[in-house]
PyMOL Python script that loads the backbone (N, CA, C, O; Angstrom):
from pymol import cmd

cmd.read_pdbstr("""\
ATOM      1  N   UNK A   1       0.839  -1.157   0.000  1.00  0.00           N
ATOM      2  CA  UNK A   1       0.000   0.000   0.000  1.00  0.00           C
ATOM      3  C   UNK A   1       0.893   1.232   0.000  1.00  0.00           C
ATOM      4  O   UNK A   1       1.973   1.228   0.591  1.00  0.00           O
ATOM      5  N   UNK A   2       0.438   2.279  -0.663  1.00  0.00           N
ATOM      6  CA  UNK A   2       1.213   3.510  -0.701  1.00  0.00           C
ATOM      7  C   UNK A   2       0.364   4.697  -0.250  1.00  0.00           C
ATOM      8  O   UNK A   2      -0.866   4.659  -0.279  1.00  0.00           O
ATOM      9  N   UNK A   3       1.050   5.729   0.160  1.00  0.00           N
ATOM     10  CA  UNK A   3       0.438   7.014   0.486  1.00  0.00           C
ATOM     11  C   UNK A   3       1.039   8.012  -0.489  1.00  0.00           C
ATOM     12  O   UNK A   3       2.257   8.186  -0.528  1.00  0.00           O
ATOM     13  N   UNK A   4       0.198   8.665  -1.273  1.00  0.00           N
ATOM     14  CA  UNK A   4       0.708   9.571  -2.300  1.00  0.00           C
ATOM     15  C   UNK A   4       1.258  10.879  -1.742  1.00  0.00           C
ATOM     16  O   UNK A   4       2.262  11.384  -2.242  1.00  0.00           O
ATOM     17  N   UNK A   5       0.618  11.437  -0.712  1.00  0.00           N
ATOM     18  CA  UNK A   5       1.025  12.731  -0.164  1.00  0.00           C
ATOM     19  C   UNK A   5       1.232  12.586   1.340  1.00  0.00           C
ATOM     20  O   UNK A   5       0.267  12.551   2.104  1.00  0.00           O
ATOM     21  N   UNK A   6       2.481  12.504   1.757  1.00  0.00           N
ATOM     22  CA  UNK A   6       2.771  12.291   3.179  1.00  0.00           C
ATOM     23  C   UNK A   6       2.680  13.577   3.999  1.00  0.00           C
ATOM     24  O   UNK A   6       2.799  13.530   5.224  1.00  0.00           O
ATOM     25  N   UNK A   7       2.473  14.714   3.355  1.00  0.00           N
ATOM     26  CA  UNK A   7       2.369  15.966   4.108  1.00  0.00           C
ATOM     27  C   UNK A   7       1.108  16.001   4.961  1.00  0.00           C
ATOM     28  O   UNK A   7       1.015  16.803   5.890  1.00  0.00           O
ATOM     29  N   UNK A   8       0.148  15.153   4.663  1.00  0.00           N
ATOM     30  CA  UNK A   8      -1.106  15.139   5.420  1.00  0.00           C
ATOM     31  C   UNK A   8      -1.026  14.270   6.674  1.00  0.00           C
ATOM     32  O   UNK A   8      -1.968  14.246   7.466  1.00  0.00           O
ATOM     33  N   UNK A   9       0.069  13.566   6.862  1.00  0.00           N
ATOM     34  CA  UNK A   9       0.211  12.680   8.019  1.00  0.00           C
ATOM     35  C   UNK A   9       0.749  13.441   9.224  1.00  0.00           C
ATOM     36  O   UNK A   9       1.724  14.185   9.120  1.00  0.00           O
ATOM     37  N   UNK A  10       0.101  13.247  10.361  1.00  0.00           N
ATOM     38  CA  UNK A  10       0.566  13.872  11.612  1.00  0.00           C
ATOM     39  C   UNK A  10       1.413  12.854  12.368  1.00  0.00           C
ATOM     40  O   UNK A  10       0.996  12.325  13.398  1.00  0.00           O
ATOM     41  N   UNK A  11       2.613  12.587  11.838  1.00  0.00           N
ATOM     42  CA  UNK A  11       3.517  11.599  12.436  1.00  0.00           C
ATOM     43  C   UNK A  11       4.918  12.186  12.512  1.00  0.00           C
ATOM     44  O   UNK A  11       5.244  13.151  11.820  1.00  0.00           O
ATOM     45  N   UNK A  12       5.727  11.594  13.352  1.00  0.00           N
ATOM     46  CA  UNK A  12       7.127  12.002  13.474  1.00  0.00           C
ATOM     47  C   UNK A  12       7.977  11.090  12.582  1.00  0.00           C
ATOM     48  O   UNK A  12       8.025   9.879  12.794  1.00  0.00           O
ATOM     49  N   UNK A  13       8.635  11.667  11.605  1.00  0.00           N
ATOM     50  CA  UNK A  13       9.499  10.914  10.704  1.00  0.00           C
ATOM     51  C   UNK A  13      10.909  10.847  11.290  1.00  0.00           C
ATOM     52  O   UNK A  13      11.397  11.815  11.873  1.00  0.00           O
ATOM     53  N   UNK A  14      11.549   9.701  11.127  1.00  0.00           N
ATOM     54  CA  UNK A  14      12.905   9.479  11.622  1.00  0.00           C
ATOM     55  C   UNK A  14      13.786   9.049  10.463  1.00  0.00           C
ATOM     56  O   UNK A  14      13.418   8.159   9.696  1.00  0.00           O
ATOM     57  N   UNK A  15      14.955   9.680  10.332  1.00  0.00           N
ATOM     58  CA  UNK A  15      15.900   9.257   9.288  1.00  0.00           C
ATOM     59  C   UNK A  15      16.575   7.969   9.721  1.00  0.00           C
ATOM     60  O   UNK A  15      16.931   7.802  10.888  1.00  0.00           O
ATOM     61  N   UNK A  16      16.743   7.084   8.793  1.00  0.00           N
ATOM     62  CA  UNK A  16      17.405   5.817   9.074  1.00  0.00           C
ATOM     63  C   UNK A  16      18.854   6.054   9.479  1.00  0.00           C
ATOM     64  O   UNK A  16      19.566   6.829   8.840  1.00  0.00           O
ATOM     65  N   UNK A  17      19.278   5.391  10.529  1.00  0.00           N
ATOM     66  CA  UNK A  17      20.674   5.510  10.963  1.00  0.00           C
ATOM     67  C   UNK A  17      21.617   4.765  10.022  1.00  0.00           C
ATOM     68  O   UNK A  17      22.834   4.925  10.116  1.00  0.00           O
ATOM     69  N   UNK A  18      21.075   3.957   9.122  1.00  0.00           N
ATOM     70  CA  UNK A  18      21.886   3.205   8.172  1.00  0.00           C
ATOM     71  C   UNK A  18      22.108   3.953   6.866  1.00  0.00           C
ATOM     72  O   UNK A  18      22.821   3.456   5.994  1.00  0.00           O
ATOM     73  N   UNK A  19      21.529   5.110   6.710  1.00  0.00           N
ATOM     74  CA  UNK A  19      21.738   5.900   5.501  1.00  0.00           C
ATOM     75  C   UNK A  19      23.097   6.583   5.614  1.00  0.00           C
ATOM     76  O   UNK A  19      23.264   7.527   6.386  1.00  0.00           O
ATOM     77  N   UNK A  20      24.055   6.103   4.846  1.00  0.00           N
ATOM     78  CA  UNK A  20      25.434   6.568   4.958  1.00  0.00           C
ATOM     79  C   UNK A  20      25.591   8.013   4.504  1.00  0.00           C
ATOM     80  O   UNK A  20      26.319   8.782   5.133  1.00  0.00           O
ATOM     81  N   UNK A  21      24.931   8.385   3.443  1.00  0.00           N
ATOM     82  CA  UNK A  21      25.058   9.723   2.882  1.00  0.00           C
ATOM     83  C   UNK A  21      23.797  10.510   3.210  1.00  0.00           C
ATOM     84  O   UNK A  21      22.688  10.048   2.943  1.00  0.00           O
ATOM     85  N   UNK A  22      23.960  11.678   3.778  1.00  0.00           N
ATOM     86  CA  UNK A  22      22.803  12.484   4.186  1.00  0.00           C
ATOM     87  C   UNK A  22      21.873  12.789   3.012  1.00  0.00           C
ATOM     88  O   UNK A  22      20.681  13.024   3.214  1.00  0.00           O
ATOM     89  N   UNK A  23      22.401  12.788   1.799  1.00  0.00           N
ATOM     90  CA  UNK A  23      21.569  13.055   0.623  1.00  0.00           C
ATOM     91  C   UNK A  23      20.843  11.799   0.135  1.00  0.00           C
ATOM     92  O   UNK A  23      19.967  11.889  -0.725  1.00  0.00           O
ATOM     93  N   UNK A  24      21.187  10.672   0.657  1.00  0.00           N
ATOM     94  CA  UNK A  24      20.600   9.401   0.211  1.00  0.00           C
ATOM     95  C   UNK A  24      19.900   8.702   1.376  1.00  0.00           C
ATOM     96  O   UNK A  24      20.203   7.548   1.680  1.00  0.00           O
ATOM     97  N   UNK A  25      18.976   9.388   2.020  1.00  0.00           N
ATOM     98  CA  UNK A  25      18.348   8.856   3.231  1.00  0.00           C
ATOM     99  C   UNK A  25      16.935   8.361   2.981  1.00  0.00           C
ATOM    100  O   UNK A  25      16.236   8.823   2.080  1.00  0.00           O
ATOM    101  N   UNK A  26      16.550   7.429   3.790  1.00  0.00           N
ATOM    102  CA  UNK A  26      15.145   7.054   3.880  1.00  0.00           C
ATOM    103  C   UNK A  26      14.672   7.443   5.267  1.00  0.00           C
ATOM    104  O   UNK A  26      15.449   7.477   6.221  1.00  0.00           O
ATOM    105  N   UNK A  27      13.390   7.736   5.362  1.00  0.00           N
ATOM    106  CA  UNK A  27      12.774   8.072   6.633  1.00  0.00           C
ATOM    107  C   UNK A  27      11.646   7.090   6.888  1.00  0.00           C
ATOM    108  O   UNK A  27      11.062   6.537   5.956  1.00  0.00           O
ATOM    109  N   UNK A  28      11.348   6.883   8.155  1.00  0.00           N
ATOM    110  CA  UNK A  28      10.263   5.973   8.501  1.00  0.00           C
ATOM    111  C   UNK A  28       9.434   6.560   9.630  1.00  0.00           C
ATOM    112  O   UNK A  28       9.906   7.387  10.410  1.00  0.00           O
ATOM    113  N   UNK A  29       8.183   6.111   9.698  1.00  0.00           N
ATOM    114  CA  UNK A  29       7.269   6.558  10.750  1.00  0.00           C
ATOM    115  C   UNK A  29       6.233   5.466  10.987  1.00  0.00           C
ATOM    116  O   UNK A  29       5.920   4.694  10.080  1.00  0.00           O
ATOM    117  N   UNK A  30       5.705   5.403  12.198  1.00  0.00           N
ATOM    118  CA  UNK A  30       4.628   4.463  12.520  1.00  0.00           C
ATOM    119  C   UNK A  30       3.310   5.086  12.083  1.00  0.00           C
ATOM    120  O   UNK A  30       2.989   6.212  12.461  1.00  0.00           O
ATOM    121  N   UNK A  31       2.547   4.343  11.283  1.00  0.00           N
ATOM    122  CA  UNK A  31       1.260   4.816  10.772  1.00  0.00           C
ATOM    123  C   UNK A  31       0.248   3.675  10.856  1.00  0.00           C
ATOM    124  O   UNK A  31       0.353   2.689  10.127  1.00  0.00           O
ATOM    125  N   UNK A  32      -0.708   3.812  11.730  1.00  0.00           N
ATOM    126  CA  UNK A  32      -1.830   2.865  11.814  1.00  0.00           C
ATOM    127  C   UNK A  32      -1.379   1.401  11.866  1.00  0.00           C
ATOM    128  O   UNK A  32      -1.887   0.564  11.120  1.00  0.00           O
ATOM    129  N   UNK A  33      -0.429   1.101  12.745  1.00  0.00           N
ATOM    130  CA  UNK A  33       0.035  -0.272  12.902  1.00  0.00           C
ATOM    131  C   UNK A  33       0.997  -0.745  11.833  1.00  0.00           C
ATOM    132  O   UNK A  33       1.359  -1.921  11.808  1.00  0.00           O
ATOM    133  N   UNK A  34       1.414   0.133  10.962  1.00  0.00           N
ATOM    134  CA  UNK A  34       2.370  -0.190   9.910  1.00  0.00           C
ATOM    135  C   UNK A  34       3.575   0.738  10.043  1.00  0.00           C
ATOM    136  O   UNK A  34       3.603   1.635  10.886  1.00  0.00           O
ATOM    137  N   UNK A  35       4.561   0.501   9.195  1.00  0.00           N
ATOM    138  CA  UNK A  35       5.706   1.395   9.095  1.00  0.00           C
ATOM    139  C   UNK A  35       5.636   2.039   7.718  1.00  0.00           C
ATOM    140  O   UNK A  35       5.577   1.343   6.705  1.00  0.00           O
ATOM    141  N   UNK A  36       5.643   3.367   7.680  1.00  0.00           N
ATOM    142  CA  UNK A  36       5.685   4.105   6.420  1.00  0.00           C
ATOM    143  C   UNK A  36       7.145   4.410   6.118  1.00  0.00           C
ATOM    144  O   UNK A  36       7.900   4.787   7.014  1.00  0.00           O
ATOM    145  N   UNK A  37       7.543   4.250   4.873  1.00  0.00           N
ATOM    146  CA  UNK A  37       8.926   4.497   4.441  1.00  0.00           C
ATOM    147  C   UNK A  37       8.880   5.444   3.244  1.00  0.00           C
ATOM    148  O   UNK A  37       8.126   5.232   2.294  1.00  0.00           O
ATOM    149  N   UNK A  38       9.698   6.488   3.309  1.00  0.00           N
ATOM    150  CA  UNK A  38       9.744   7.452   2.206  1.00  0.00           C
ATOM    151  C   UNK A  38      11.170   7.922   1.964  1.00  0.00           C
ATOM    152  O   UNK A  38      12.052   7.722   2.799  1.00  0.00           O
ATOM    153  N   UNK A  39      11.385   8.545   0.818  1.00  0.00           N
ATOM    154  CA  UNK A  39      12.652   9.162   0.444  1.00  0.00           C
ATOM    155  C   UNK A  39      12.727  10.517   1.147  1.00  0.00           C
ATOM    156  O   UNK A  39      11.819  11.335   0.995  1.00  0.00           O
ATOM    157  N   UNK A  40      13.776  10.768   1.901  1.00  0.00           N
ATOM    158  CA  UNK A  40      13.880  12.023   2.656  1.00  0.00           C
ATOM    159  C   UNK A  40      13.958  13.241   1.748  1.00  0.00           C
ATOM    160  O   UNK A  40      13.650  14.350   2.185  1.00  0.00           O
ATOM    161  N   UNK A  41      14.362  13.061   0.499  1.00  0.00           N
ATOM    162  CA  UNK A  41      14.437  14.187  -0.430  1.00  0.00           C
ATOM    163  C   UNK A  41      13.057  14.606  -0.920  1.00  0.00           C
ATOM    164  O   UNK A  41      12.901  15.686  -1.490  1.00  0.00           O
ATOM    165  N   UNK A  42      12.054  13.758  -0.701  1.00  0.00           N
ATOM    166  CA  UNK A  42      10.686  14.054  -1.117  1.00  0.00           C
ATOM    167  C   UNK A  42       9.777  14.014   0.110  1.00  0.00           C
ATOM    168  O   UNK A  42       8.967  13.101   0.274  1.00  0.00           O
ATOM    169  N   UNK A  43       9.928  15.017   0.960  1.00  0.00           N
ATOM    170  CA  UNK A  43       9.232  15.019   2.249  1.00  0.00           C
ATOM    171  C   UNK A  43       7.710  15.015   2.132  1.00  0.00           C
ATOM    172  O   UNK A  43       7.030  14.568   3.056  1.00  0.00           O
ATOM    173  N   UNK A  44       7.170  15.492   1.038  1.00  0.00           N
ATOM    174  CA  UNK A  44       5.718  15.439   0.863  1.00  0.00           C
ATOM    175  C   UNK A  44       5.322  14.390  -0.167  1.00  0.00           C
ATOM    176  O   UNK A  44       4.147  14.239  -0.503  1.00  0.00           O
ATOM    177  N   UNK A  45       6.315  13.674  -0.655  1.00  0.00           N
ATOM    178  CA  UNK A  45       6.074  12.701  -1.707  1.00  0.00           C
ATOM    179  C   UNK A  45       5.504  11.397  -1.186  1.00  0.00           C
ATOM    180  O   UNK A  45       5.055  11.314  -0.043  1.00  0.00           O
ATOM    181  N   UNK A  46       5.526  10.389  -2.026  1.00  0.00           N
ATOM    182  CA  UNK A  46       4.911   9.117  -1.668  1.00  0.00           C
ATOM    183  C   UNK A  46       5.709   8.331  -0.620  1.00  0.00           C
ATOM    184  O   UNK A  46       6.911   8.526  -0.438  1.00  0.00           O
ATOM    185  N   UNK A  47       5.000   7.456   0.044  1.00  0.00           N
ATOM    186  CA  UNK A  47       5.603   6.520   0.995  1.00  0.00           C
ATOM    187  C   UNK A  47       4.903   5.186   0.810  1.00  0.00           C
ATOM    188  O   UNK A  47       3.758   5.136   0.360  1.00  0.00           O
ATOM    189  N   UNK A  48       5.584   4.114   1.156  1.00  0.00           N
ATOM    190  CA  UNK A  48       4.901   2.830   1.144  1.00  0.00           C
ATOM    191  C   UNK A  48       4.740   2.352   2.575  1.00  0.00           C
ATOM    192  O   UNK A  48       5.551   2.655   3.450  1.00  0.00           O
ATOM    193  N   UNK A  49       3.674   1.599   2.791  1.00  0.00           N
ATOM    194  CA  UNK A  49       3.386   1.043   4.111  1.00  0.00           C
ATOM    195  C   UNK A  49       3.733  -0.428   4.123  1.00  0.00           C
ATOM    196  O   UNK A  49       3.464  -1.150   3.163  1.00  0.00           O
ATOM    197  N   UNK A  50       4.327  -0.863   5.205  1.00  0.00           N
ATOM    198  CA  UNK A  50       4.716  -2.262   5.340  1.00  0.00           C
ATOM    199  C   UNK A  50       4.467  -2.694   6.783  1.00  0.00           C
ATOM    200  O   UNK A  50       4.654  -1.911   7.714  1.00  0.00           O
ATOM    201  N   UNK A  51       4.050  -3.923   6.957  1.00  0.00           N
ATOM    202  CA  UNK A  51       3.831  -4.449   8.304  1.00  0.00           C
ATOM    203  C   UNK A  51       5.177  -4.562   9.021  1.00  0.00           C
ATOM    204  O   UNK A  51       6.173  -4.930   8.397  1.00  0.00           O
ATOM    205  N   UNK A  52       5.227  -4.253  10.312  1.00  0.00           N
ATOM    206  CA  UNK A  52       6.496  -4.314  11.042  1.00  0.00           C
ATOM    207  C   UNK A  52       7.199  -5.667  10.925  1.00  0.00           C
ATOM    208  O   UNK A  52       8.419  -5.708  10.765  1.00  0.00           O
ATOM    209  N   UNK A  53       6.461  -6.768  11.002  1.00  0.00           N
ATOM    210  CA  UNK A  53       7.087  -8.094  10.904  1.00  0.00           C
ATOM    211  C   UNK A  53       7.686  -8.323   9.517  1.00  0.00           C
ATOM    212  O   UNK A  53       8.747  -8.933   9.392  1.00  0.00           O
ATOM    213  N   UNK A  54       7.022  -7.844   8.498  1.00  0.00           N
ATOM    214  CA  UNK A  54       7.533  -7.983   7.129  1.00  0.00           C
ATOM    215  C   UNK A  54       8.799  -7.147   6.951  1.00  0.00           C
ATOM    216  O   UNK A  54       9.757  -7.592   6.318  1.00  0.00           O
ATOM    217  N   UNK A  55       8.800  -5.947   7.505  1.00  0.00           N
ATOM    218  CA  UNK A  55       9.995  -5.107   7.435  1.00  0.00           C
ATOM    219  C   UNK A  55      11.161  -5.763   8.160  1.00  0.00           C
ATOM    220  O   UNK A  55      12.294  -5.700   7.683  1.00  0.00           O
ATOM    221  N   UNK A  56      10.908  -6.383   9.289  1.00  0.00           N
ATOM    222  CA  UNK A  56      11.966  -7.083  10.033  1.00  0.00           C
ATOM    223  C   UNK A  56      12.542  -8.232   9.224  1.00  0.00           C
ATOM    224  O   UNK A  56      13.757  -8.428   9.201  1.00  0.00           O
ATOM    225  N   UNK A  57      11.674  -8.999   8.556  1.00  0.00           N
ATOM    226  CA  UNK A  57      12.160 -10.111   7.719  1.00  0.00           C
ATOM    227  C   UNK A  57      12.975  -9.585   6.539  1.00  0.00           C
ATOM    228  O   UNK A  57      14.004 -10.163   6.188  1.00  0.00           O
ATOM    229  N   UNK A  58      12.515  -8.488   5.926  1.00  0.00           N
ATOM    230  CA  UNK A  58      13.248  -7.898   4.823  1.00  0.00           C
ATOM    231  C   UNK A  58      14.631  -7.430   5.274  1.00  0.00           C
ATOM    232  O   UNK A  58      15.633  -7.722   4.622  1.00  0.00           O
ATOM    233  N   UNK A  59      14.682  -6.709   6.385  1.00  0.00           N
ATOM    234  CA  UNK A  59      15.958  -6.211   6.914  1.00  0.00           C
ATOM    235  C   UNK A  59      16.907  -7.363   7.243  1.00  0.00           C
ATOM    236  O   UNK A  59      18.109  -7.269   6.991  1.00  0.00           O
ATOM    237  N   UNK A  60      16.377  -8.440   7.798  1.00  0.00           N
ATOM    238  CA  UNK A  60      17.218  -9.603   8.110  1.00  0.00           C
ATOM    239  C   UNK A  60      17.761 -10.227   6.824  1.00  0.00           C
ATOM    240  O   UNK A  60      18.928 -10.615   6.771  1.00  0.00           O
ATOM    241  N   UNK A  61      16.933 -10.326   5.798  1.00  0.00           N
ATOM    242  CA  UNK A  61      17.381 -10.901   4.518  1.00  0.00           C
ATOM    243  C   UNK A  61      18.462 -10.039   3.884  1.00  0.00           C
ATOM    244  O   UNK A  61      19.428 -10.562   3.330  1.00  0.00           O
ATOM    245  N   UNK A  62      18.307  -8.720   3.962  1.00  0.00           N
ATOM    246  CA  UNK A  62      19.340  -7.816   3.433  1.00  0.00           C
ATOM    247  C   UNK A  62      20.635  -7.999   4.207  1.00  0.00           C
ATOM    248  O   UNK A  62      21.710  -8.105   3.616  1.00  0.00           O
ATOM    249  N   UNK A  63      20.530  -8.036   5.522  1.00  0.00           N
ATOM    250  CA  UNK A  63      21.703  -8.181   6.375  1.00  0.00           C
ATOM    251  C   UNK A  63      22.438  -9.494   6.109  1.00  0.00           C
ATOM    252  O   UNK A  63      23.668  -9.544   6.119  1.00  0.00           O
ATOM    253  N   UNK A  64      21.670 -10.551   5.871  1.00  0.00           N
ATOM    254  CA  UNK A  64      22.254 -11.881   5.617  1.00  0.00           C
ATOM    255  C   UNK A  64      22.736 -12.048   4.189  1.00  0.00           C
ATOM    256  O   UNK A  64      23.459 -12.997   3.886  1.00  0.00           O
ATOM    257  N   UNK A  65      22.346 -11.143   3.313  1.00  0.00           N
ATOM    258  CA  UNK A  65      22.717 -11.263   1.902  1.00  0.00           C
ATOM    259  C   UNK A  65      21.947 -12.353   1.183  1.00  0.00           C
ATOM    260  O   UNK A  65      22.435 -12.916   0.203  1.00  0.00           O
ATOM    261  N   UNK A  66      20.755 -12.657   1.657  1.00  0.00           N
ATOM    262  CA  UNK A  66      19.992 -13.779   1.090  1.00  0.00           C
ATOM    263  C   UNK A  66      18.887 -13.349   0.123  1.00  0.00           C
ATOM    264  O   UNK A  66      17.955 -14.114  -0.125  1.00  0.00           O
ATOM    265  N   UNK A  67      18.980 -12.135  -0.424  1.00  0.00           N
ATOM    266  CA  UNK A  67      17.954 -11.682  -1.376  1.00  0.00           C
ATOM    267  C   UNK A  67      18.244 -12.131  -2.798  1.00  0.00           C
ATOM    268  O   UNK A  67      17.385 -11.981  -3.667  1.00  0.00           O
ATOM    269  N   UNK A  68      19.371 -12.653  -3.053  1.00  0.00           N
ATOM    270  CA  UNK A  68      19.728 -13.048  -4.414  1.00  0.00           C
ATOM    271  C   UNK A  68      20.482 -11.933  -5.115  1.00  0.00           C
ATOM    272  O   UNK A  68      20.847 -10.922  -4.516  1.00  0.00           O
ATOM    273  N   UNK A  69      20.699 -12.147  -6.386  1.00  0.00           N
ATOM    274  CA  UNK A  69      21.446 -11.123  -7.122  1.00  0.00           C
ATOM    275  C   UNK A  69      20.647 -10.521  -8.227  1.00  0.00           C
ATOM    276  O   UNK A  69      21.138  -9.644  -8.937  1.00  0.00           O
TER     277      UNK A  69
END
""", "prot")
cmd.dss("prot")
cmd.show_as("cartoon", "prot")
cmd.util.cbc("prot")
cmd.orient("prot")
C-alpha cells in the first residue's frame, strides 16, 4: 500500500541511521500499525506502508545477503 502525499500525516518521521550519505536517506514513521517508508528528499512525496514483521524479515534478509542477485 502507498500514500501519495505524506504531508497530510501527523507523524514524526525518523531518518534511518543506516543511511550513509545524508543526501541518500530514507525516513520511517509508525502509521496505523504499519511502518511508512519514504525518500527524505521528497518530504511530501509518496511513501509505502509495510507491516512491522515484514519489514523485520526484509531487513534480516538484506543483512544476511539472502535476497539473491
